[in-house]
VONU-482564 format. One record per residue (C-alpha): residue in one letter; x, y negated, z. Coordinates in nm, 3 decimals, padded with zeros to 5 digits. Layout:
rec r = A, px = X, py = Y, pz = Z;
...
end
This chain:
rec r = X, px = -02.229, py = 04.138, pz = 06.477;
rec r = X, px = -02.152, py = 03.873, pz = 06.320;
rec r = X, px = -02.068, py = 03.993, pz = 05.910;
rec r = X, px = -01.659, py = 03.845, pz = 05.907;
rec r = X, px = -01.668, py = 03.640, pz = 05.581;
rec r = X, px = -01.346, py = 03.695, pz = 05.358;
rec r = X, px = -01.146, py = 03.358, pz = 05.317;
rec r = X, px = -01.219, py = 03.154, pz = 04.965;
rec r = X, px = -01.008, py = 03.280, pz = 04.700;
rec r = X, px = -00.748, py = 02.965, pz = 04.583;
rec r = X, px = -00.826, py = 02.805, pz = 04.253;
rec r = X, px = -00.511, py = 02.867, pz = 04.041;
rec r = X, px = -00.317, py = 02.553, pz = 04.019;
rec r = X, px = -00.340, py = 02.399, pz = 03.633;
rec r = X, px = -00.193, py = 02.500, pz = 03.329;
rec r = X, px = 00.128, py = 02.329, pz = 03.149;
rec r = X, px = 00.165, py = 02.456, pz = 02.744;
rec r = X, px = 00.525, py = 02.377, pz = 02.688;
rec r = X, px = 00.612, py = 02.309, pz = 02.365;
rec r = X, px = 00.986, py = 02.329, pz = 02.309;
rec r = X, px = 01.324, py = 02.389, pz = 02.408;
rec r = X, px = 01.358, py = 02.480, pz = 02.782;
rec r = X, px = 01.526, py = 02.191, pz = 02.948;
rec r = X, px = 01.870, py = 02.105, pz = 02.966;
rec r = X, px = 01.897, py = 01.744, pz = 03.114;
rec r = X, px = 01.662, py = 01.738, pz = 03.404;
rec r = X, px = 01.590, py = 02.081, pz = 03.572;
rec r = X, px = 01.588, py = 01.912, pz = 03.910;
rec r = X, px = 01.237, py = 01.767, pz = 03.835;
rec r = X, px = 01.122, py = 02.102, pz = 03.610;
rec r = X, px = 01.151, py = 02.310, pz = 03.880;
rec r = X, px = 00.900, py = 02.069, pz = 04.119;
rec r = X, px = 00.642, py = 02.141, pz = 03.802;
rec r = X, px = 00.663, py = 02.478, pz = 03.875;
rec r = X, px = 00.636, py = 02.494, pz = 04.284;
rec r = X, px = 00.260, py = 02.339, pz = 04.155;
rec r = X, px = 00.188, py = 02.368, pz = 03.803;
rec r = X, px = 00.184, py = 02.763, pz = 03.596;
rec r = X, px = 00.349, py = 02.659, pz = 03.310;
rec r = X, px = 00.260, py = 02.882, pz = 02.987;
rec r = X, px = 00.571, py = 02.829, pz = 02.699;
rec r = X, px = 00.496, py = 02.925, pz = 02.300;
rec r = X, px = 00.824, py = 03.107, pz = 02.093;
rec r = X, px = 00.934, py = 02.931, pz = 01.821;
rec r = X, px = 00.812, py = 03.137, pz = 01.630;
rec r = X, px = 00.423, py = 03.087, pz = 01.797;
rec r = X, px = 00.509, py = 02.672, pz = 01.741;
rec r = X, px = 00.411, py = 02.712, pz = 01.363;
rec r = X, px = 00.139, py = 02.592, pz = 01.246;
rec r = X, px = -00.084, py = 02.931, pz = 01.105;
rec r = X, px = 00.072, py = 03.078, pz = 01.412;
rec r = X, px = -00.022, py = 02.774, pz = 01.666;
rec r = X, px = -00.378, py = 02.717, pz = 01.502;
rec r = X, px = -00.490, py = 03.078, pz = 01.546;
rec r = X, px = -00.363, py = 03.084, pz = 01.926;
rec r = X, px = -00.589, py = 02.857, pz = 02.012;
rec r = X, px = -00.815, py = 02.919, pz = 01.833;
rec r = X, px = -00.829, py = 03.229, pz = 02.011;
rec r = X, px = -00.750, py = 03.058, pz = 02.358;
rec r = X, px = -00.392, py = 03.316, pz = 02.382;
rec r = X, px = -00.273, py = 03.060, pz = 02.631;
rec r = X, px = -00.611, py = 03.031, pz = 02.821;
rec r = X, px = -00.803, py = 02.689, pz = 02.945;
rec r = X, px = -00.452, py = 02.453, pz = 03.032;
rec r = X, px = -00.445, py = 02.117, pz = 03.126;
rec r = X, px = -00.176, py = 01.946, pz = 03.045;
rec r = X, px = 00.082, py = 01.942, pz = 02.675;
rec r = X, px = 00.428, py = 01.863, pz = 02.758;
rec r = X, px = 00.695, py = 01.829, pz = 02.492;
rec r = X, px = 00.975, py = 01.683, pz = 02.688;
rec r = X, px = 01.232, py = 01.702, pz = 02.329;
rec r = X, px = 01.198, py = 01.525, pz = 02.014;
rec r = X, px = 01.430, py = 01.828, pz = 01.808;
rec r = X, px = 01.152, py = 02.085, pz = 01.883;
rec r = X, px = 00.829, py = 02.188, pz = 01.982;
rec r = X, px = 00.719, py = 01.977, pz = 01.637;
rec r = X, px = 00.698, py = 02.204, pz = 01.491;
rec r = X, px = 00.258, py = 02.278, pz = 01.410;
rec r = X, px = 00.358, py = 01.915, pz = 01.209;
rec r = X, px = 00.101, py = 01.682, pz = 01.228;
rec r = X, px = -00.177, py = 01.611, pz = 01.541;
rec r = X, px = -00.462, py = 01.557, pz = 01.362;
rec r = X, px = -00.859, py = 01.614, pz = 01.400;
rec r = X, px = -00.785, py = 02.031, pz = 01.252;
rec r = X, px = -00.567, py = 02.063, pz = 01.580;
rec r = X, px = -00.718, py = 01.861, pz = 01.821;
rec r = X, px = -01.060, py = 02.028, pz = 01.811;
rec r = X, px = -00.853, py = 02.357, pz = 01.885;
rec r = X, px = -00.746, py = 02.233, pz = 02.249;
rec r = X, px = -00.950, py = 02.355, pz = 02.561;
rec r = X, px = -01.199, py = 02.138, pz = 02.728;
rec r = X, px = -01.014, py = 02.073, pz = 03.030;
rec r = X, px = -00.743, py = 01.904, pz = 02.900;
rec r = X, px = -00.606, py = 01.601, pz = 03.035;
rec r = X, px = -00.339, py = 01.494, pz = 02.885;
rec r = X, px = -00.057, py = 01.488, pz = 02.573;
rec r = X, px = 00.333, py = 01.363, pz = 02.695;
rec r = X, px = 00.587, py = 01.357, pz = 02.465;
rec r = X, px = 00.950, py = 01.297, pz = 02.424;
rec r = X, px = 00.984, py = 00.997, pz = 02.103;
rec r = X, px = 00.868, py = 00.664, pz = 02.081;
rec r = X, px = 00.661, py = 00.656, pz = 01.789;
rec r = X, px = 00.377, py = 00.846, pz = 01.723;
rec r = X, px = 00.264, py = 00.843, pz = 01.392;
rec r = X, px = 00.256, py = 01.223, pz = 01.404;
rec r = X, px = -00.063, py = 01.262, pz = 01.605;
rec r = X, px = -00.358, py = 01.108, pz = 01.601;
rec r = X, px = -00.373, py = 00.915, pz = 01.915;
rec r = X, px = -00.793, py = 00.836, pz = 01.846;
rec r = X, px = -00.897, py = 01.167, pz = 01.802;
rec r = X, px = -00.718, py = 01.261, pz = 02.110;
rec r = X, px = -00.915, py = 00.982, pz = 02.288;
rec r = X, px = -01.237, py = 01.135, pz = 02.168;
rec r = X, px = -01.139, py = 01.442, pz = 02.367;
rec r = X, px = -01.043, py = 01.241, pz = 02.679;
rec r = X, px = -00.681, py = 01.270, pz = 02.591;
rec r = X, px = -00.453, py = 01.043, pz = 02.708;
rec r = X, px = -00.112, py = 01.068, pz = 02.523;
rec r = X, px = 00.210, py = 00.903, pz = 02.676;
rec r = X, px = 00.539, py = 00.902, pz = 02.520;
rec r = X, px = 00.896, py = 00.858, pz = 02.560;
rec r = X, px = 00.895, py = 00.469, pz = 02.536;
rec r = X, px = 01.176, py = 00.291, pz = 02.736;
rec r = X, px = 01.406, py = 00.581, pz = 02.736;
rec r = X, px = 01.573, py = 00.485, pz = 02.390;
rec r = X, px = 01.504, py = 00.146, pz = 02.435;
rec r = X, px = 01.903, py = 00.038, pz = 02.591;
rec r = X, px = 02.018, py = 00.292, pz = 02.266;
rec r = X, px = 01.837, py = 00.126, pz = 01.963;
rec r = X, px = 01.901, py = -00.222, pz = 02.096;
rec r = X, px = 02.222, py = -00.152, pz = 02.031;
rec r = X, px = 02.278, py = 00.019, pz = 01.701;
rec r = X, px = 02.011, py = -00.264, pz = 01.617;
rec r = X, px = 02.319, py = -00.525, pz = 01.741;
rec r = X, px = 02.553, py = -00.326, pz = 01.534;
rec r = X, px = 02.320, py = -00.381, pz = 01.229;
rec r = X, px = 02.231, py = -00.741, pz = 01.304;
rec r = X, px = 02.683, py = -00.775, pz = 01.281;
rec r = X, px = 02.717, py = -00.553, pz = 00.993;
rec r = X, px = 02.528, py = -00.747, pz = 00.774;
rec r = X, px = 02.712, py = -01.098, pz = 00.849;
rec r = X, px = 03.030, py = -00.955, pz = 00.882;
rec r = X, px = 02.984, py = -00.652, pz = 00.504;
rec r = X, px = 03.081, py = -00.375, pz = 00.734;
rec r = X, px = 02.953, py = -00.118, pz = 00.490;
rec r = X, px = 03.126, py = -00.254, pz = 00.240;
rec r = X, px = 03.511, py = -00.296, pz = 00.469;
rec r = X, px = 03.448, py = 00.057, pz = 00.573;
rec r = X, px = 03.372, py = 00.161, pz = 00.213;
rec r = X, px = 03.689, py = 00.070, pz = 00.082;
rec r = X, px = 03.848, py = 00.259, pz = 00.404;
rec r = X, px = 03.744, py = 00.511, pz = 00.356;
rec r = X, px = 03.781, py = 00.566, pz = -00.048;
rec r = X, px = 04.192, py = 00.572, pz = 00.047;
rec r = X, px = 04.171, py = 00.359, pz = -00.251;
rec r = X, px = 04.457, py = 00.054, pz = -00.203;
rec r = X, px = 04.278, py = -00.111, pz = -00.508;
rec r = X, px = 03.982, py = -00.095, pz = -00.301;
rec r = X, px = 04.126, py = -00.166, pz = 00.033;
rec r = X, px = 04.263, py = -00.501, pz = -00.130;
rec r = X, px = 03.961, py = -00.559, pz = -00.332;
rec r = X, px = 03.734, py = -00.595, pz = 00.014;
rec r = X, px = 04.023, py = -00.724, pz = 00.253;
rec r = X, px = 04.053, py = -01.064, pz = -00.048;
rec r = X, px = 03.669, py = -01.057, pz = -00.044;
rec r = X, px = 03.502, py = -01.000, pz = 00.220;
rec r = X, px = 03.613, py = -01.319, pz = 00.381;
rec r = X, px = 03.459, py = -01.504, pz = 00.115;
rec r = X, px = 03.134, py = -01.419, pz = 00.205;
rec r = X, px = 03.130, py = -01.295, pz = 00.492;
rec r = X, px = 02.951, py = -01.479, pz = 00.853;
rec r = X, px = 02.972, py = -01.569, pz = 01.239;
rec r = X, px = 02.575, py = -01.421, pz = 01.336;
rec r = X, px = 02.619, py = -01.716, pz = 01.608;
rec r = X, px = 02.359, py = -02.017, pz = 01.552;
rec r = X, px = 02.204, py = -01.778, pz = 01.269;
rec r = X, px = 01.842, py = -01.755, pz = 01.273;
rec r = X, px = 01.749, py = -01.420, pz = 01.398;
rec r = X, px = 01.344, py = -01.323, pz = 01.320;
rec r = X, px = 01.200, py = -01.037, pz = 01.527;
rec r = X, px = 00.838, py = -00.867, pz = 01.403;
rec r = X, px = 00.734, py = -00.676, pz = 01.700;
rec r = X, px = 00.860, py = -00.859, pz = 02.036;
rec r = X, px = 00.815, py = -00.499, pz = 02.226;
rec r = X, px = 01.007, py = -00.351, pz = 02.460;
rec r = X, px = 01.316, py = -00.247, pz = 02.128;
rec r = X, px = 01.275, py = -00.563, pz = 02.000;
rec r = X, px = 01.338, py = -00.764, pz = 02.318;
rec r = X, px = 01.634, py = -00.582, pz = 02.401;
rec r = X, px = 01.764, py = -00.644, pz = 02.096;
rec r = X, px = 01.649, py = -01.043, pz = 02.130;
rec r = X, px = 01.878, py = -01.095, pz = 02.445;
rec r = X, px = 02.164, py = -00.876, pz = 02.321;
rec r = X, px = 02.170, py = -01.085, pz = 02.027;
rec r = X, px = 02.090, py = -01.376, pz = 02.194;
rec r = X, px = 02.414, py = -01.271, pz = 02.435;
rec r = X, px = 02.630, py = -01.164, pz = 02.242;
rec r = X, px = 02.658, py = -01.338, pz = 01.933;
rec r = X, px = 02.447, py = -01.685, pz = 02.018;
rec r = X, px = 02.172, py = -01.620, pz = 01.735;
rec r = X, px = 01.852, py = -01.788, pz = 01.748;
rec r = X, px = 01.539, py = -01.580, pz = 01.821;
rec r = X, px = 01.210, py = -01.617, pz = 01.655;
rec r = X, px = 00.987, py = -01.355, pz = 01.650;
rec r = X, px = 00.612, py = -01.305, pz = 01.581;
rec r = X, px = 00.376, py = -01.046, pz = 01.718;
rec r = X, px = 00.025, py = -00.984, pz = 01.793;
rec r = X, px = 00.031, py = -01.222, pz = 02.089;
rec r = X, px = 00.266, py = -01.494, pz = 02.217;
rec r = X, px = 00.502, py = -01.368, pz = 02.526;
rec r = X, px = 00.469, py = -01.469, pz = 02.849;
rec r = X, px = 00.635, py = -01.855, pz = 02.848;
rec r = X, px = 00.956, py = -01.642, pz = 03.099;
rec r = X, px = 01.052, py = -01.371, pz = 02.885;
rec r = X, px = 01.035, py = -01.668, pz = 02.583;
rec r = X, px = 01.327, py = -01.875, pz = 02.815;
rec r = X, px = 01.520, py = -01.540, pz = 02.831;
rec r = X, px = 01.630, py = -01.593, pz = 02.477;
rec r = X, px = 01.512, py = -01.964, pz = 02.427;
rec r = X, px = 01.227, py = -01.788, pz = 02.160;
rec r = X, px = 01.051, py = -01.935, pz = 01.948;
rec r = X, px = 00.654, py = -01.819, pz = 01.842;
rec r = X, px = 00.552, py = -01.757, pz = 01.525;
rec r = X, px = 00.139, py = -01.677, pz = 01.513;
rec r = X, px = 00.230, py = -01.697, pz = 01.139;
rec r = X, px = 00.446, py = -01.461, pz = 01.018;
rec r = X, px = 00.512, py = -01.568, pz = 00.638;
rec r = X, px = 00.560, py = -01.939, pz = 00.834;
rec r = X, px = 00.855, py = -01.766, pz = 01.039;
rec r = X, px = 00.999, py = -01.565, pz = 00.739;
rec r = X, px = 01.106, py = -01.902, pz = 00.522;
rec r = X, px = 01.321, py = -02.031, pz = 00.915;
rec r = X, px = 01.499, py = -01.691, pz = 00.889;
rec r = X, px = 01.835, py = -01.579, pz = 00.824;
rec r = X, px = 01.791, py = -01.214, pz = 00.968;
rec r = X, px = 01.500, py = -01.019, pz = 00.953;
rec r = X, px = 01.486, py = -00.726, pz = 01.193;
rec r = X, px = 01.190, py = -00.476, pz = 01.190;
rec r = X, px = 01.113, py = -00.375, pz = 01.565;
rec r = X, px = 00.746, py = -00.311, pz = 01.524;
rec r = X, px = 00.629, py = 00.099, pz = 01.475;
rec r = X, px = 00.366, py = 00.036, pz = 01.183;
rec r = X, px = 00.135, py = -00.232, pz = 01.042;
rec r = X, px = -00.264, py = -00.193, pz = 01.112;
rec r = X, px = -00.323, py = -00.042, pz = 00.814;
rec r = X, px = -00.068, py = 00.184, pz = 00.761;
rec r = X, px = 00.103, py = 00.049, pz = 00.497;
rec r = X, px = 00.487, py = -00.114, pz = 00.450;
rec r = X, px = 00.540, py = -00.474, pz = 00.577;
rec r = X, px = 00.830, py = -00.550, pz = 00.376;
rec r = X, px = 00.717, py = -00.610, pz = 00.050;
rec r = X, px = 00.824, py = -00.794, pz = -00.271;
rec r = X, px = 00.593, py = -01.078, pz = -00.180;
rec r = X, px = 00.749, py = -01.066, pz = 00.203;
rec r = X, px = 01.085, py = -01.075, pz = 00.086;
rec r = X, px = 01.044, py = -01.352, pz = -00.128;
rec r = X, px = 00.918, py = -01.528, pz = 00.135;
rec r = X, px = 01.256, py = -01.530, pz = 00.304;
rec r = X, px = 01.522, py = -01.783, pz = 00.218;
rec r = X, px = 01.803, py = -01.659, pz = -00.086;
rec r = X, px = 02.085, py = -01.526, pz = 00.130;
rec r = X, px = 01.909, py = -01.348, pz = 00.371;
rec r = X, px = 01.958, py = -00.994, pz = 00.582;
rec r = X, px = 01.758, py = -00.725, pz = 00.682;
rec r = X, px = 01.805, py = -00.516, pz = 00.949;
rec r = X, px = 01.533, py = -00.206, pz = 00.939;
rec r = X, px = 01.500, py = 00.001, pz = 01.314;
rec r = X, px = 01.168, py = 00.114, pz = 01.349;
rec r = X, px = 01.057, py = 00.307, pz = 01.084;
rec r = X, px = 01.136, py = 00.348, pz = 00.674;
rec r = X, px = 00.732, py = 00.385, pz = 00.624;
rec r = X, px = 00.767, py = 00.005, pz = 00.705;
rec r = X, px = 01.001, py = -00.070, pz = 00.375;
rec r = X, px = 00.901, py = -00.033, pz = 00.025;
rec r = X, px = 01.309, py = 00.053, pz = -00.070;
rec r = X, px = 01.205, py = -00.017, pz = -00.463;
rec r = X, px = 01.144, py = -00.390, pz = -00.364;
rec r = X, px = 01.417, py = -00.400, pz = -00.104;
rec r = X, px = 01.674, py = -00.261, pz = -00.412;
rec r = X, px = 01.570, py = -00.508, pz = -00.631;
rec r = X, px = 01.566, py = -00.777, pz = -00.387;
rec r = X, px = 01.912, py = -00.699, pz = -00.311;
rec r = X, px = 02.006, py = -00.660, pz = -00.685;
rec r = X, px = 01.902, py = -00.963, pz = -00.795;
rec r = X, px = 02.115, py = -01.122, pz = -00.486;
rec r = X, px = 01.826, py = -01.307, pz = -00.266;
rec r = X, px = 01.921, py = -01.081, pz = -00.015;
rec r = X, px = 02.287, py = -01.092, pz = 00.084;
rec r = X, px = 02.270, py = -00.774, pz = 00.270;
rec r = X, px = 02.063, py = -00.466, pz = 00.437;
rec r = X, px = 02.125, py = -00.213, pz = 00.749;
rec r = X, px = 01.911, py = 00.075, pz = 00.799;
rec r = X, px = 01.858, py = 00.305, pz = 01.037;
rec r = X, px = 01.588, py = 00.468, pz = 00.950;
rec r = X, px = 01.427, py = 00.599, pz = 00.579;
rec r = X, px = 01.079, py = 00.606, pz = 00.399;
rec r = X, px = 01.139, py = 01.007, pz = 00.333;
rec r = X, px = 01.379, py = 01.145, pz = 00.595;
rec r = X, px = 01.597, py = 01.332, pz = 00.522;
rec r = X, px = 01.572, py = 01.202, pz = 00.185;
rec r = X, px = 01.769, py = 00.887, pz = 00.135;
rec r = X, px = 01.694, py = 00.592, pz = -00.161;
rec r = X, px = 01.942, py = 00.674, pz = -00.434;
rec r = X, px = 01.980, py = 00.251, pz = -00.562;
rec r = X, px = 02.001, py = 00.167, pz = -00.172;
rec r = X, px = 02.282, py = 00.395, pz = -00.131;
rec r = X, px = 02.508, py = 00.250, pz = -00.368;
rec r = X, px = 02.536, py = -00.040, pz = -00.259;
rec r = X, px = 02.809, py = -00.154, pz = -00.125;
rec r = X, px = 02.614, py = -00.417, pz = 00.055;
rec r = X, px = 02.438, py = -00.213, pz = 00.256;
rec r = X, px = 02.479, py = 00.012, pz = 00.543;
rec r = X, px = 02.276, py = 00.306, pz = 00.613;
rec r = X, px = 02.268, py = 00.509, pz = 00.940;
rec r = X, px = 02.079, py = 00.846, pz = 00.974;
rec r = X, px = 01.814, py = 00.758, pz = 01.239;
rec r = X, px = 02.053, py = 00.782, pz = 01.511;
rec r = X, px = 01.971, py = 00.451, pz = 01.601;
rec r = X, px = 01.789, py = 00.610, pz = 01.985;
rec r = X, px = 02.014, py = 00.938, pz = 01.950;
rec r = X, px = 02.196, py = 00.963, pz = 02.258;
rec r = X, px = 02.213, py = 01.175, pz = 02.582;
rec r = X, px = 02.097, py = 00.895, pz = 02.784;
rec r = X, px = 01.790, py = 00.920, pz = 02.548;
rec r = X, px = 01.740, py = 01.306, pz = 02.618;
rec r = X, px = 01.743, py = 01.262, pz = 02.950;
rec r = X, px = 01.486, py = 01.002, pz = 02.989;
rec r = X, px = 01.290, py = 01.233, pz = 02.709;
rec r = X, px = 01.278, py = 01.458, pz = 02.955;
rec r = X, px = 01.228, py = 01.254, pz = 03.263;
rec r = X, px = 00.948, py = 01.092, pz = 03.139;
rec r = X, px = 00.753, py = 01.376, pz = 02.946;
rec r = X, px = 00.737, py = 01.568, pz = 03.235;
rec r = X, px = 00.645, py = 01.328, pz = 03.471;
rec r = X, px = 00.396, py = 01.171, pz = 03.360;
rec r = X, px = 00.201, py = 01.524, pz = 03.320;
rec r = X, px = 00.299, py = 01.549, pz = 03.681;
rec r = X, px = 00.119, py = 01.221, pz = 03.743;
rec r = X, px = -00.163, py = 01.252, pz = 03.506;
rec r = X, px = -00.274, py = 01.658, pz = 03.695;
rec r = X, px = -00.273, py = 01.470, pz = 04.055;
rec r = X, px = -00.482, py = 01.192, pz = 03.966;
rec r = X, px = -00.172, py = 00.910, pz = 03.962;
rec r = X, px = -00.151, py = 00.660, pz = 03.657;
rec r = X, px = 00.111, py = 00.797, pz = 03.356;
rec r = X, px = 00.389, py = 00.573, pz = 03.278;
rec r = X, px = 00.396, py = 00.559, pz = 02.929;
rec r = X, px = 00.030, py = 00.570, pz = 02.812;
rec r = X, px = -00.058, py = 00.463, pz = 02.447;
rec r = X, px = -00.397, py = 00.562, pz = 02.388;
rec r = X, px = -00.553, py = 00.523, pz = 02.763;
rec r = X, px = -00.761, py = 00.202, pz = 02.694;
rec r = X, px = -00.954, py = 00.419, pz = 02.402;
rec r = X, px = -01.101, py = 00.677, pz = 02.638;
rec r = X, px = -01.441, py = 00.574, pz = 02.733;
rec r = X, px = -01.476, py = 00.512, pz = 03.142;
rec r = X, px = -01.678, py = 00.827, pz = 03.319;
rec r = X, px = -01.803, py = 00.668, pz = 03.581;
rec r = X, px = -01.540, py = 00.424, pz = 03.607;
rec r = X, px = -01.256, py = 00.632, pz = 03.564;
rec r = X, px = -01.048, py = 00.822, pz = 03.251;
rec r = X, px = -00.935, py = 01.146, pz = 03.347;
rec r = X, px = -00.893, py = 01.033, pz = 03.733;
rec r = X, px = -00.730, py = 00.722, pz = 03.674;
rec r = X, px = -00.902, py = 00.379, pz = 03.622;
rec r = X, px = -00.883, py = 00.328, pz = 03.245;
rec r = X, px = -00.693, py = -00.021, pz = 03.194;
rec r = X, px = -00.485, py = -00.064, pz = 02.909;
rec r = X, px = -00.073, py = 00.000, pz = 02.895;
rec r = X, px = 00.131, py = -00.384, pz = 02.752;
rec r = X, px = 00.432, py = -00.239, pz = 02.891;
rec r = X, px = 00.594, py = -00.080, pz = 02.590;
rec r = X, px = 00.663, py = -00.139, pz = 02.245;
rec r = X, px = 00.470, py = 00.075, pz = 02.101;
rec r = X, px = 00.120, py = -00.182, pz = 02.134;
rec r = X, px = 00.323, py = -00.387, pz = 01.877;
rec r = X, px = 00.174, py = -00.394, pz = 01.597;
rec r = X, px = 00.209, py = -00.620, pz = 01.286;
rec r = X, px = -00.091, py = -00.703, pz = 01.025;
rec r = X, px = -00.033, py = -00.579, pz = 00.618;
rec r = X, px = 00.100, py = -00.859, pz = 00.427;
end
């Protein structure tokens, strides 16, 4: 009599470590993930660094294959993702997908050494940051910070002073030259807005020249040498995530190359700017105005800059809209879903650094990503 064979035990679904608060904007995508994967969500107390490291070391969350952080404002309580933390991850982790376009808080090279693809939220904040940058550009030409300060002072004397003196220094942006460092997604979005809305001339510096089709869309001129670009720039915009060595880009030397009366806008990273050098250039009159949405020591703001009426300061809210948060959630979940089902992620950052194994990287081919501004960089001056 034949021996009855019991059916094979089905393999457990891949596990996702979900960091941060629950999904708020894209519940349908989350339900789709729940139908395919086992999702483990640590408590807030477990996300504090000492507890988080201990739970990883103990294997409390099992052998998860993916890490997902859909919200920028939560899920990062453990701090920097450095070698100490990354070395404790299970060997089977394939992908870490997080909200946020920047990734200076995570060692993407170390992740790559472990075969882990890091995906950011590039593209989700492009429209919002582009709009904020345009607002800042108009502000530095039209002395909007001074005008707003005077109005909110409730002081008639300040109001009249601003009303009478601003017209003598304000300029229209039209026909002025916008020099952009980093023409990635955000840089190009700003270029299109400034070109179409304000009639500005667009010049740029990047590690690679863009296609003729992209340049022609905004009549942009490429400068391989950033010093040459600075010398003919009326308003300098930083839209690059970092310098190659992690140091500031805007230094006293860089500032000295700008024409007298130039303006400056930063919507990229606070660490790119030597804020005391910037303050000195403004105090001397070499720069006419500046606008910063990001700061070197957030949430602390440079006191010298804060006391200047020709400086607009905002609270790193360039990408701060509901549409950005929705996009962050969608990208984090869909990037994880795609990698775990053997497809290409939408926004890989470090895939080109991962060693191929049999021509594949974590089940995907190992081409590099070239469609987000986070690959844009610039050498430190």
